[in-house]
Every structure is written in C-alpha cells, then in structure tokens.
C-alpha positions in Angstrom: 4.6 -15.6 13.2 2.6 -13.5 15.6 -1.1 -13.3 14.8 -1.0 -9.5 14.3 2.1 -9.6 12.0 2.4 -10.2 8.3 5.5 -11.7 6.7 5.8 -8.6 4.5 5.9 -5.9 7.2 8.6 -3.5 8.1 10.8 -3.4 11.2 8.7 -4.4 14.3 9.7 -1.3 16.3 6.2 0.2 16.7 2.8 -1.3 17.6 0.2 -1.4 14.9 -2.5 1.3 15.2 -5.4 0.1 17.3 -3.7 -3.2 18.2 -3.1 -4.4 21.7 -2.0 -7.6 23.4 -5.6 -8.3 24.4 -7.2 -7.4 21.1 -9.3 -10.2 19.6 -8.2 -11.4 16.2 -11.0 -13.0 14.2 -9.9 -16.3 12.8 -11.2 -18.6 10.0 -10.3 -22.1 9.0 -8.9 -22.9 5.5 -11.2 -25.4 3.9 -8.3 -27.1 2.1 -5.7 -27.5 4.9 -7.8 -27.2 8.0 -5.3 -24.6 9.4 -6.7 -21.6 11.3 -5.4 -18.1 10.7 -6.5 -14.5 11.0 -9.3 -13.8 8.6 -7.4 -10.9 7.1 -4.7 -13.2 6.0 -7.1 -15.6 4.2 -9.1 -15.3 1.1 -12.9 -15.6 1.2 -15.0 -17.3 -1.5 -18.7 -16.6 -2.0 -21.5 -17.7 -4.3 -23.3 -15.4 -6.7 -27.1 -15.4 -7.2 -26.4 -17.5 -10.4 -24.5 -20.1 -8.3 -21.0 -19.1 -9.5 -18.2 -19.4 -7.0 -16.3 -16.0 -7.0 -13.5 -14.5 -5.0 -14.5 -12.1 -2.3 -11.1 -10.8 -1.3 -12.5 -7.8 0.5 -14.7 -10.1 2.6 -17.8 -7.9 2.1 -20.3 -10.0 0.3 -23.3 -11.1 2.4 -24.2 -14.7 3.1 -22.1 -17.8 3.8 -18.5 -17.8 2.7 -15.6 -20.3 2.5 -12.0 -19.4 3.3 -8.7 -20.6 1.8 -5.2 -20.0 2.9 -3.2 -21.5 0.1 -1.3 -20.2 -2.9 -2.5 -20.4 -6.5 -0.5 -23.5 -7.3 -1.9 -25.4 -4.4 -5.5 -24.2 -5.1 -5.3 -25.2 -8.7 -3.9 -28.6 -7.8 -6.8 -29.2 -5.4 -9.2 -28.1 -8.0 -7.8 -30.5 -10.6 -8.0 -33.4 -8.1 -11.5 -32.6 -7.0 -10.5 -31.8 -3.5 -11.7 -28.2 -3.8 -15.1 -29.3 -5.0 -15.6 -31.6 -2.0 -14.4 -29.0 0.5 -16.8 -26.4 -1.0 -19.7 -28.8 -0.9 -19.1 -29.3 2.9 -18.6 -25.6 3.5 -21.7 -24.5 1.6 -23.9 -27.4 2.9 -24.2 -29.0 -0.5 -25.7 -25.9 -2.2 -25.3 -26.2 -6.0 -22.4 -24.1 -7.3 -20.2 -23.8 -10.3 -16.4 -23.4 -9.8 -14.9 -21.4 -12.7 -11.9 -23.0 -14.4 -10.0 -19.7 -14.0 -10.7 -19.3 -10.3 -7.0 -18.9 -9.4 -6.6 -16.2 -12.1 -9.6 -14.4 -10.8 -8.3 -14.4 -7.2 -4.9 -13.2 -8.4 -6.5 -10.3 -10.4 -8.7 -9.3 -7.4 -5.7 -9.3 -5.0 -3.6 -7.2 -7.4 -6.5 -4.8 -7.7 -6.8 -4.4 -3.9 -3.1 -3.6 -3.7 -3.2 -1.0 -6.5 -6.3 0.6 -5.0 -4.5 0.8 -1.7 -1.6 2.5 -3.3 -4.0 5.0 -4.9 -5.6 5.9 -1.6 -2.2 6.3 0.1 -1.0 8.5 -2.7 -4.0 10.8 -2.3 -3.3 11.0 1.4 0.3 12.2 0.8 1.9 9.1 2.2 3.8 8.2 -1.0 6.9 9.6 -2.4 7.7 9.2 -6.1 10.7 10.0 -8.2 14.2 8.7 -7.6 15.7 11.9 -6.3 12.9 12.5 -3.8 12.9 8.9 -2.6 16.7 8.9 -2.2 16.6 12.1 -0.1 13.8 10.7 2.1 15.5 7.3 2.4 18.9 8.8 3.5 17.0 10.8 6.2 15.5 7.6 7.5 11.9 8.6 6.6 11.1 5.6 4.3 9.2 2.8 5.9 8.6 0.8 2.8 10.5 0.9 -0.6 9.1 -0.8 -3.7 10.4 -1.2 -7.2 8.5 -2.0 -10.4 9.1 -5.4 -12.0 10.9 -3.7 -14.9 12.8 -1.1 -12.8 16.5 -0.8 -13.8 19.0 -2.5 -11.7 21.3 0.5 -11.2 18.4 2.8 -10.0 17.1 0.2 -7.6 20.5 -0.5 -6.1 21.1 3.2 -5.5 17.8 3.6 -3.7 18.4 0.4 -1.7 21.7 1.8 -0.6 20.1 5.0 0.5 17.5 3.0 2.5 20.3 1.1 4.3 22.1 4.4 5.1 19.0 6.0 6.5 18.3 2.9 8.6 21.9 2.7 9.7 22.0 -0.8 8.3 24.8 -0.6 5.8 26.0 -4.1 4.8 22.8 -5.7 5.9 21.5 -6.6 2.5 18.2 -4.7 3.2 16.5 -3.7 0.0 13.3 -2.5 -1.6 10.6 -5.0 -2.6 10.4 -6.1 -6.2 6.8 -5.8 -7.2 5.2 -8.3 -9.6 3.8 -5.5 -11.7 5.3 -3.2 -14.3 5.9 0.6 -14.2 3.0 1.0 -16.7 0.5 -0.6 -14.4 1.8 1.4 -11.4 1.5 4.6 -13.4 -2.1 3.9 -14.3 -3.0 3.1 -10.7 -1.5 6.3 -9.4 -2.5 8.5 -12.3 1.1 9.4 -13.2 3.1 9.2 -16.4 5.9 7.0 -15.1 6.2 5.2 -11.8 9.3 3.1 -11.3 10.0 3.3 -7.6 7.6 4.0 -4.7 8.4 4.9 -1.1 6.0 5.0 1.9 6.9 7.7 4.4 4.1 7.0 6.8 4.3 3.9 9.0 0.5 3.2 9.2 0.3 3.6 5.4 3.2 1.2 5.0 1.5 -1.3 7.2 -1.7 -1.2 5.1 0.2 -1.4 1.8 2.4 -4.2 3.2 -0.6 -6.3 4.2 -2.2 -6.0 0.8 1.1 -6.8 -0.9 1.7 -9.8 1.4 -1.7 -11.4 0.5 -1.1 -10.9 -3.3 2.5 -12.1 -3.3 1.7 -15.0 -1.0 -1.1 -16.2 -3.3 1.0 -16.0 -6.5 3.9 -17.9 -4.8 6.3 -15.1 -3.9 5.9 -15.4 -0.2 9.4 -16.1 1.1 12.7 -16.7 -0.6 12.6 -14.0 -3.2 13.4 -11.1 -0.9 15.0 -12.6 2.2 15.7 -9.2 3.6 13.3 -6.8 1.9 12.0 -3.5 3.4 8.5 -4.8 3.8 9.2 -7.6 6.3 8.3 -7.3 10.0 5.8 -4.5 10.0 3.1 -5.3 12.6 -0.4 -5.1 11.0 -3.5 -4.0 12.7 -5.9 -6.8 13.7 -8.6 -5.2 11.6 -6.9 -4.1 8.4 -8.7 -1.5 6.3 -9.8 -2.4 2.7 -8.8 -0.3 -0.3 -11.9 1.8 0.1 -10.8 2.8 3.6 -13.4 0.7 5.5 -12.9 -2.3 7.8 -13.2 -5.7 6.3 -16.6 -7.2 6.0 -19.1 -8.8 8.4 -18.7 -12.1 10.1 -19.9 -14.8 7.8 -20.7 -17.4 10.4 -24.4 -16.9 9.9 -26.4 -18.7 7.3 -27.4 -17.4 3.9 -25.8 -17.7 0.5 -26.9 -14.9 -1.8 -24.2 -12.3 -2.9 -24.2 -9.5 -5.3 -23.2 -9.9 -9.0 -19.5 -10.1 -9.9 -17.7 -6.7 -10.4 -15.1 -5.9 -13.0 -12.3 -7.0 -10.7 -13.7 -10.5 -10.2 -14.7 -9.8 -6.6 -18.1 -11.1 -5.5 -19.0 -7.8 -3.7 -21.5 -6.5 -6.2 -19.7 -3.2 -6.7 -16.9 -1.9 -8.9 -14.6 -0.5 -6.2 -12.2 1.6 -8.2 -12.3 4.5 -5.6 
C-alpha cells in the first residue's frame, strides 16, 4: 500500500489535497512489531502526570510518546504476555508507569470518538447528505464519494442505495457497496444532532478522504480491516500526508524530543488534556 493511501479510501482517481510525490511523510516505529508506518496510521500512547499510560490518538499530548500499529486483539495479547510492558519500558526509558487493564477499550473508544467528531465537522460544512431519497438522488448522479450505513440499517434500504452508488459510478455488477459502520443509528444521530441517521453519504472528495482515514484507523484497530467489505465505497481514496484531526487542525508535534508530562485524561480517554467535543 502506498504511504499516502489508506485501505479505506475511495477510488484513486484524484490526488490528495496538499500531497505530492516528493512530500515527506513522517513515520514512526511500532513498539510491538518493529514495523514502520506513517504516523497518521499509527496510535500514540502517552503518560499522564500521575504515571498512567493513556491513548493519545490525536497525537497532541506533549512529551515522549510510544506508537503502536496493531489491532486490539494483538495489543491485548501482548499485554497479557508482558510483551507490551517491556516495550513500553524501553520506549519510555524505564520511567514508572501504570498500564490500565482496559487500555484496548480506551483506545477503541477514543478512535470511535475521533470518527464521530469528524462526521460532525463535515456535517456542519455541508459535505454530508442524509436521508435515503436525497442520498439515492446524489448517488445516481455520481456525486457520492463515500457511502456508509449504520450497523442496524435495514438490508433493503442499504441495497437500494448501494445499487444507486454503482449506477452513478457506472459500475453495475461490480459488487461495490457502502461501508457497514460498527455503530448504531442512535449513536450516529447523537453525533450529528439529528433524530434518525441510518445512511450517510459524503459528496465532497476531500471530506470523504478525512472521514475515510478516521474510519480506517478505528475499523483497523477493532479488527474490521479487510475481509468484511472486499469492495466497499471507502477503499482506495488517497489520504493527505498530514491528515487533519477532528477539530480541524493538523496532527500534533513531533515527539522525538524528550519529556514525559502530558495533560490529564479527557472524557474520551485521550491523553490530550482537553475534552474535544467541538
């Protein structure tokens, strides 16, 4: 996979905003596997002032950080075997720290929140289309860059919109379909401030790239990366080499300098010191 591409992008027919062949992509090393990847594809861990290890999925907490590029199942297996503890000790130079038993759950919650925050921002910018009739119309006109369905969406409604997506892309018979989200319509409605959200369409390519990247990180961590949607509408979209966070700002500072102190944990389990619900 190209370094500027997520496995959950759209069709690779347009370059990512701000990306170029010569653009530098910051990389980090996973402390568990030793593999290198773009920092925007990994998950950062940081230490709170009380010595608790916390997820910093927006990569904004100050001080030294450690990076992981594995899913929740692999992380929890490494934690149970003591491998995570040893890797953290090396990464944080032996600094005393406490690893919460529910670290995997905290990371999953934080990644879900980043995705939902991203949806909220794109909704306010006018990049989202909601409602089956409006989505079907936009899809048949070829305007939908990313189609998503709530986990509890009805099969008939999803199939109808999937078909409209294929018609609009001139890909009938391809099996192309919307992405099944690992979250219910109730949660989507709360995130977007609406009464009922079953299906979501992105009609702006840049917005689709941002949402796709947040979705890829979340789905990848919970073990839905690959296999579930072999031909879904989120695959192949090139992602900018500096992806914006859910508050609209670039990801955080380089953590290669020393220092360990980070702010207190926020309500989303992210060690950034702020409750970023904006």
